[in-house]
N, C-alpha and C positions, 0 to 999 in steps of 0.2 A: 581434812575433813572434820566437821563438827562432832563433838561427843554425842550428841542426840541423833545425828545421821548415821553415825557408826552404828550404834545401838540397835537403831531401825535396821540398818543393812543385815546386821548379825541374827537379828530375830527373823529376817526373811528368808536368808540363805542358811540359818543354824543347822536345819536337819540334813542338809546337803554337806555342809562342812564336816558335820560329825560323821556320816557315812564316808566320806573321803578319808578321813583321819582313821576309821576304824580299817577299811580296806588298805591303806599304806601299812598302818602296823602290822596287819595281818601279812602282807607281803613281805616285810622285812623280817618277822619272824619265822615265816617259811623259808625264806634264804637262809636264815641261821641255821635252821635245823637241817638244810640241805649240806651246809659246810661241815657241820658237825658230825653228820652221817657220813660224809665221806673222809673224815679223819678216823672216824670209827671202822670204815671199811678198809682203810690202808692200814691202821694197826691191827687189823685180824689179820691182813696178808701179811704183815712183818712178823707176826708172832708163829703163824704157821710156818713160814721159810726158817725161822729160827729152832722150831721143833724137828723140822724136817733135817736139817743140818747136826743137831744133837744126836737123832736117831741114828742117822748115817754114821755118825763117828763112834757110837756105841757098837754097831754092827761091824765096824772096821777092827779085823782081829790084830793088826799091827799094833805095838806096845805104845808108840807115841801118837795114835789116831786121838785118843781122848783128850791128852792136855792141847795138842794142835787146835782141835776143834774149839775147845774152850777160850782159847787165844785168838781164835779168828771171829769167834761171835763177841767178843768183849768190846769190839769198835761199834757193833751194828747195835747193842745194848746202849751204848753210849750215843748213839746217834738217834736213838729214840727220843731223848730230850727228859727222861726220866732223871730228877735228881737223885745221885747216888753218892754215899759217904761212908767208907769204910774206916772202922776203929779198932784198934789192937785191944788187947786184954785190959789194958792200963786205961783204956777210953782217950787215946791220943789218936788224932786223925791220920791215917796213913796214906787215903787215896780218897780223891772226890771228882765228881763229874757233873757236868750241868748245874753248878752253883749260880744263885740268882744275884750272887754279889761277886765285885771284884776283889779278890784277896792277894796279898802278894805272897803270902805263904799259908801252909795248913795249921800253922799255929795261930793265925789270926784269932782274936776272943770273937770276932763276928762268925766265923765258921763254927766255932763250938755253938755259940747260940743257936745257929741255924739247926744244927744237929739236935738241939733240945727241941725246937720246935717241928722238926720231923718226927720226933719219937711221941709228941703229944698228938699228933696225927695219926701216924702208922707206928706199931708197936716193932722194934727192930728185930731183924735176924740173926739168929746166931749163927756163927760159921765158925765149926770147930777148926782150931788150930790156926785161926786167923783173927778172930774177934768178933765184930757185930757189923751189920750192914743194915745202914739208916737209909731209908728211900721215901721218896715223894709221889706224887700223883701224876699220872699221864698230863701233857699239855693241854689235853682235849677236857680233862676235868676243868680246868678254869673257864673255858668257853661255855661249858655247860652250866658252870654257875652264874657267869654273866647272862646267859641266855634266859635262866631261871627268874633273874633280877630282871630282864628286858620282858619277859612275858609276864610278870607281874604288874610292871608299868604299862603294858599293853592292856592288860584287865583292867586296871583302874582307870586309866584312859578311856577305854571303850565304855566302861560304866558310867564314869562322869560325862563323855559324851552322848550318851545314850539318855542320861537323866536331862542333862542340858536340852537336848533335841525335843524331850518328851515335854517338859516344861513349856518350850517355846511354842510347841504345836497346840499344848493345851490353852495356853495364853492366846493363841491366835484364833482357836477355837472359840474360847470364850468370848473374845470380843465381836468375832463373828456372828456368836449367838444373841450378844446383846443387841447389836445393831439389828439383827434380824427380829427381835422381840419389840424392839422399838417401831419398827416398821408395821409389824403384827398389830401392835396396838393402835399404832395410826390407821391400818386398814379397818380394825374391827371397830374403832370409833368413827372413822369417815364414813363408812357404809350407811349408816342409820342417819348421821347428820346431813349427807348429800340428798338420802331420800326425804328426810323431812322437809329440807330446802326446794325439793321440787314440789312437794305437796302443798306448801305455802305458797309457791306460784302460781299454782293452779287454784288455789283458792283466792288469790288476788285478781286472777282473769276471770273469773266466775264461771269456770267452764265444767266444774263438779260440783256434786251436792255438799254443802258442808258437813252433814251428817258423815258421808263416807270418806272426806279428808280426815275429820276428826278421828276416826277408826283407825286410819292409817298413821297417823301421828302417834296415836296412842301406841300403835304396833312399836312405832319406832323409839318412842319413849321406853318402853318395855324391853326392847332390845339393847337399849343402852343400860340401861340397870343389869341385864345380863352380862353384858360385856364388863361392867365395873366388878360383878360376881365372880366372873371368870377367873379376871387377874388375881381377884383376892383368893383365890383357890391354889394358886401357885406356891409352894413350898410347905403348906400344910397338910395335915394327914388326911387322907380320904375319908369322905362322910359314907356310912353304911345304909342308906335309904333304899326303901323299895321302889326300884326305876322301870317304868314302861318304856320299853324300847320301842314299840309300834308307836306311842304316842309321842315320842320325842321325835322320830323320823316324819310324822306327820306335820309338828310343829315347826320343823325345819324347812319342810316343804313350802308350808303355808306362808312362811316370810319371805322366800325367795320368789315363789310364783307372780307376785306383782311386780317384781323388779325384773322379770325378764324379758328380751326382747321379743317382740310379737310380730313384727314385719319383716324387715330386713334380718337375714341370718337368725331366723326365731328358734328359740329352745324350748322344748317341752319338756317339764319335768314331773314324772308320776311317781306314786308311792304305792306299794303293793304292801300293805300290813292289813291282815285280817281283823285283828284285835288290838286293842291298847297294848298287850304284852309282844312276845315274852317278858317276864319279869327278871330283872337281876339286881344282885345287891352292888351298890355303888353310889356314884356322885352324879345325880341329873345333870348337873350344872356343866361338868368335864365332858361326860358322853355327848351332850348336844354339841357342844364345842369341837369334838373331833369328828363326829358325822356330819358336822356344818362344813368343816375343813375338807372332808372327801368329797363333797357336793360341790364345793368352790373349787377343788381342784377340776372337775368335771367341766364345771363353767368356764373355767380358763381354757381349758382343751379344747371346748367348742367356739369359742370367742371368734368372731370375724367367718364363722362358717356354719354355723346353726347345728342341730341335730337334737338327740333325745338323751336324756338321762332317767334311768330305772333305778329307784331304791326298794329293794325287797326285805321286807323282814320276816324272818321263818324260825323255828326252833326246832333242835333235834333233841336227843334223850338228855343229854348234859348241857348243851350250849343254847345260846340265843344267838342268833346271826342276823347280820345287816349286811345287805350287799348293794353297792354302789356301782352301776355300770353305764358306760356310756359307748356312744358311736364316734369318737373322736380319732386323732390320728394315732392313739395309743402311745405307749412307751418304749423308748428306743431300748435294744437288748443291753446296750453298754452300760447304761446306768441303772439297770433293774436292781443287780446286787447291792447298789448303795442309794436306793432310792429313799430310805427311810431315815438318812442321816442328814444332820442339820447342814444346809447349805447346798445342798444337790437339788436342781431344779433343771427343767428341760425348757422353762420358759425365758424370753428375754426380757429381763429387768425383774425377774423373780428373785426372791431371797430364800427360798428352799426351807420353811419353818413348818407350812401347815402339815405336811404328810410326817415329819418328824414329831410335831406334836400330838397329832393322831396317832402314831404308832406308840408315843410314851404314855397316853392316856389308857390305851386300849389294852397294850402289854404289861408295862411296868405297875401302872396304877391299879388296874382291875384285872390283873392275871390272866387276861385273853389272849388273842392273837390276830394280828393284822398282816395280811399278806395280798400280794398281787396276783391274780389268776392270769397268766400269759395267755394272750389271744393275738392273732395275727393282726387283727384291726380293733380299734377301741380299747378300753381298759375297764377292768372289774377288780374293783377292790372288796376283800371280805374280811369282815371283823367278827370274831367270835369270841364270847365271853361266857363263863359260867353263869348258868341259869338259876333261879330259884325253882324247885320243884314243889308243886302243889301240896305236898306234905310237910313241907318246911314250918316247922312250929313258929318261926318269926315272923311269918307271913310274907 
């Protein structure tokens, strides 16, 4: 497989691979913990059994019961796997069990070095009349240490896999967003260009008055100018102008009305905005863009079937509110929770940028709120933004 193709496949399946690795590591870790827990349970049973035997020997009144019991439990202690070394008062090794090294005799220098290692890890126990008892840890302690290292490796691998998957997802979303923005740009520019071409054809046919066509062409030129200014706003600080929401709604509707189908599958667009206000502090170019995206979304929903679109502008005590309502097929419940995410669309051939763009403009740029008002039929999008009060000294 070529390197580029391999990289592309990894980018495509990166999140799934990362999730599989995390699940695999977690499963192996859980299995290791289960094995260690089993060892600890077995050790607890063995310790309890030795304790019972010692207690029974101490309760036995016969004079030989104690020594006999001690001699009997020595093999059990040896069988536990704990490294044990007994040295006399001179430091010479007299007895050893469970040594990790093979020594021909207890005088082997390696045994002496091993005793030193045991003393560094665990202080020796003085045995009166005998010398000292040097001991190591239970074998399960080594498993716990290995498990701790394994857990650290699992955690590191999970973090790296998560970062890798996140970066792949971010890059994929960024690529998809760039494609969507490119298509949005083409759509924004294509609409007035197609409209202008249609008006030029009508002018050539002589079916319309030149003055009327000139006005429509002027509208399309203004539209192109607004489109250019919209994309200039991307990535720049928001302007803080006094924006009349009602006037913007009327301007959006005025542009769309001459271009709506009026015969087959007719679409009617009405605006209920009693005044030019309410007023809010923001960027008129971006707000018009966002509102236009909501209207266009309704137009797409009514395409091929016709219907009505109602734009309502109102105000509350604190907010300027615009409502875009249509009687189309509505929004499927399964996409409502992700409706404002880039790339989410219910339209065939759609690129899912309009609602995401409107959501960003209303909420992130202007500190408002955009939500879908659930209905059984049709769709109602409601945008709320902080309005300017009449007593605002900035006007």
